[in-house]
LUMKE-113598 format. One line per 4 residues: for each residue z, x, y of C-alpha. Coordinates in nm, 2 decimals, decimal comma. Each point is the difference from the previous one (the first is absolute). Layout:
<pakols>
Z:X:Y; ...
</pakols>
This chain:
<pakols>
7,51:-0,21:-2,17; -0,21:0,17:0,28; -0,30:-0,26:0,12; -0,23:0,26:-0,09
0,14:0,06:-0,36; 0,05:-0,36:-0,07; -0,40:-0,07:0,10; -0,09:0,29:-0,24
0,18:-0,22:-0,26; -0,19:-0,30:0,05; -0,33:0,06:-0,14; -0,31:-0,19:0,22
-0,16:-0,21:-0,28; -0,39:-0,02:0,15; -0,27:0,31:-0,06; 0,17:0,19:0,32
0,37:0,16:-0,03; -0,05:0,25:0,30; -0,10:-0,10:0,38; -0,05:0,29:0,19
-0,01:-0,07:0,39; -0,16:0,16:0,24; 0,28:0,01:0,34; -0,17:0,02:0,34
-0,24:-0,33:0,07; 0,12:-0,12:-0,35; 0,36:-0,08:0,03; 0,09:0,15:0,34
-0,14:-0,14:0,33; -0,10:0,35:0,13; -0,39:0,01:0,02; 0,02:-0,04:0,38
0,25:0,25:0,07; -0,19:0,31:-0,20; -0,26:-0,10:0,22; 0,14:0,02:0,33
0,21:0,32:-0,10; -0,36:0,19:-0,10; -0,17:-0,12:0,33; 0,34:0,15:0,22
-0,04:0,32:-0,19; -0,38:0,03:0,05; 0,05:-0,06:0,38; 0,28:0,24:0,04
-0,21:0,27:-0,19; -0,29:-0,12:0,26; -0,21:-0,10:-0,31; -0,31:-0,20:0,02
0,11:-0,39:-0,04; -0,07:-0,12:-0,33; -0,05:-0,42:-0,11; 0,31:-0,13:-0,12
-0,23:-0,12:-0,33; -0,03:0,38:-0,09; 0,35:0,07:0,04; 0,07:-0,34:-0,28
-0,27:0,13:-0,21; 0,17:0,31:-0,04; 0,37:-0,13:-0,05; 0,10:0,03:-0,39
-0,17:0,37:-0,05; 0,18:0,29:0,03; 0,12:0,19:0,35; -0,29:0,22:-0,02
-0,22:-0,26:-0,13; 0,10:-0,19:0,26; -0,02:0,21:0,32; -0,37:0,15:-0,13
-0,10:-0,36:0,05; 0,02:-0,02:0,35; 0,02:0,40:0,07; -0,24:0,15:-0,25
0,01:0,38:-0,04; 0,33:0,01:0,23; 0,15:0,34:-0,02; 0,35:0,06:-0,16
0,14:0,01:0,34; -0,13:-0,35:0,16; 0,08:-0,14:-0,36; 0,37:0,15:0,03
0,02:-0,17:0,38; -0,17:-0,36:-0,15; 0,26:0,00:-0,24; 0,29:0,13:0,19
-0,07:-0,24:0,32; -0,08:-0,30:-0,23; 0,34:0,05:-0,19; 0,23:0,04:0,35
-0,20:-0,36:0,12; 0,11:-0,18:-0,31; 0,35:0,12:0,00; -0,02:-0,08:0,37
-0,10:-0,34:-0,02; -0,03:-0,16:-0,35; 0,24:0,18:-0,27; 0,31:-0,16:0,08
-0,13:-0,36:-0,05; -0,25:-0,03:-0,26; -0,14:-0,33:-0,07; -0,06:-0,19:-0,36
-0,23:-0,28:0,01; 0,15:-0,31:-0,07; 0,12:-0,10:-0,34; -0,06:0,35:-0,13
0,35:0,02:-0,11; 0,03:-0,32:-0,15; -0,35:0,08:-0,17; 0,14:0,33:-0,13
0,35:-0,21:-0,15; -0,26:-0,27:-0,15; -0,17:0,26:-0,21; 0,30:0,21:-0,09
0,13:-0,33:-0,13; -0,29:-0,04:-0,19; 0,03:0,34:-0,16; -0,26:0,20:0,15
0,07:0,35:0,02; -0,07:0,12:0,37; -0,15:0,30:0,16; -0,12:0,14:0,33
-0,28:0,23:0,09; -0,06:0,09:0,35; -0,18:0,27:0,24; 0,32:0,01:0,16
0,20:0,36:-0,01; 0,35:-0,06:-0,20; 0,21:0,01:0,30; -0,21:-0,26:0,17
0,03:-0,21:-0,28; 0,39:0,07:-0,05; 0,05:-0,09:0,38; -0,18:-0,35:-0,09
0,14:-0,08:-0,30; 0,35:0,04:0,17; -0,05:-0,19:0,29; -0,20:-0,29:-0,19
0,25:-0,01:-0,30; -0,30:-0,01:-0,22; 0,07:0,34:-0,22; 0,18:-0,19:-0,23
-0,28:-0,19:-0,15; -0,15:0,29:-0,10; 0,08:0,21:-0,34; -0,32:0,26:0,10
-0,15:0,12:0,33; -0,25:0,25:0,06; -0,11:0,15:0,33; -0,29:0,22:0,15
0,28:0,25:0,00; 0,02:0,00:-0,38; -0,30:-0,06:-0,12; -0,41:0,01:0,06
-0,17:-0,25:0,32; -0,12:-0,34:-0,10; -0,27:-0,07:-0,16; 0,12:0,26:-0,25
0,19:-0,21:-0,27; 0,29:0,27:-0,03; 0,26:-0,26:0,17; -0,08:-0,23:-0,25
-0,02:0,24:-0,31; 0,34:0,14:0,12; 0,20:-0,35:0,05; -0,16:-0,15:-0,33
0,10:0,35:-0,20; 0,38:-0,04:0,17; 0,04:-0,36:-0,05; -0,15:0,07:-0,39
-0,23:-0,30:0,03; -0,39:0,00:-0,05; -0,31:-0,01:0,26; -0,12:-0,29:-0,15
0,32:-0,20:0,07; 0,03:0,12:0,35; -0,12:-0,20:0,32; -0,08:0,21:0,34
0,04:-0,21:0,31; -0,14:0,16:0,33; -0,16:-0,09:0,35; -0,25:0,27:-0,01
-0,33:0,11:-0,20; 0,22:0,30:-0,09; 0,27:-0,18:-0,15; -0,29:-0,19:-0,22
-0,19:0,31:-0,09; 0,32:0,14:-0,14; 0,09:-0,28:-0,21; -0,40:0,04:-0,14
0,02:0,36:-0,03; 0,32:-0,03:-0,21; -0,17:-0,29:-0,17; 0,28:-0,21:0,11
-0,05:-0,35:0,15; 0,01:-0,06:0,34; 0,09:-0,27:0,26; -0,13:-0,03:0,38
0,22:-0,16:0,29; -0,17:-0,03:0,31; 0,30:0,09:0,25; -0,07:0,30:0,07
-0,26:0,27:0,09; -0,32:-0,13:-0,14; -0,18:-0,32:0,02; -0,07:-0,20:-0,31
-0,36:0,06:-0,03; 0,07:0,38:-0,03; 0,28:-0,10:-0,25; -0,23:-0,22:-0,18
-0,26:0,34:0,00; 0,27:0,20:-0,24; 0,04:-0,29:-0,26; 0,36:-0,08:-0,07
0,06:-0,31:-0,20; 0,06:-0,17:0,33; 0,05:0,02:0,33; 0,33:-0,19:0,14
0,05:-0,08:0,34; 0,37:0,18:-0,02; 0,23:0,11:-0,25; 0,24:-0,29:-0,03
-0,31:-0,18:-0,18; 0,05:0,19:-0,31; 0,23:-0,15:-0,20; -0,18:-0,33:0,01
-0,33:0,20:-0,07; 0,19:0,17:-0,29; 0,10:-0,32:-0,12; -0,34:-0,16:-0,01
-0,14:0,33:-0,14; 0,27:0,00:-0,29; 0,11:0,33:0,17
</pakols>
């Protein structure tokens, strides 16, 4: 029996049966790389400098929404150039060595062993996510994944709805875990529960203002919290 099949046959006993993770900044330690690639693209195209914090605040949105945050009103030519330059730098510098946060694999192993169904909802494109999952060996854990190529951008709830429907669960059994307010707002828009992690692009204060159930320092603290909460 495949690991994913095995997980699907052992139901979790608490209120949550499905945990949907964000990827960048939640399980993958990639925020500084994203900021670096964005700044590289802007410099190459002679665009005005943008504070790192402004870029970090846009992480988790779709590509068009992200670019609009630091290049508002850009035409299609500039948008395409930014995307192409960003992608080239990412491929040359980062895509072959994605770094998981310490303990990320053990976290998913523990949750799977406890019977949770695991999903992934990311603003990354499908090609980029496939590369990351293959390079990190994490693809085996996720029964359903959605990227910005296949669903509307966060905080629209479509990614959550799609994963819930694919796995045959319900919204009230679903927990979203992410490092941005876009993840938390997506969960709220779906009427799902949400846990924030302070390992990515947002400050604890900003995340708390989005009203998650709790703000954890890192995703690896999730099993202990679920145990305490009866999740």
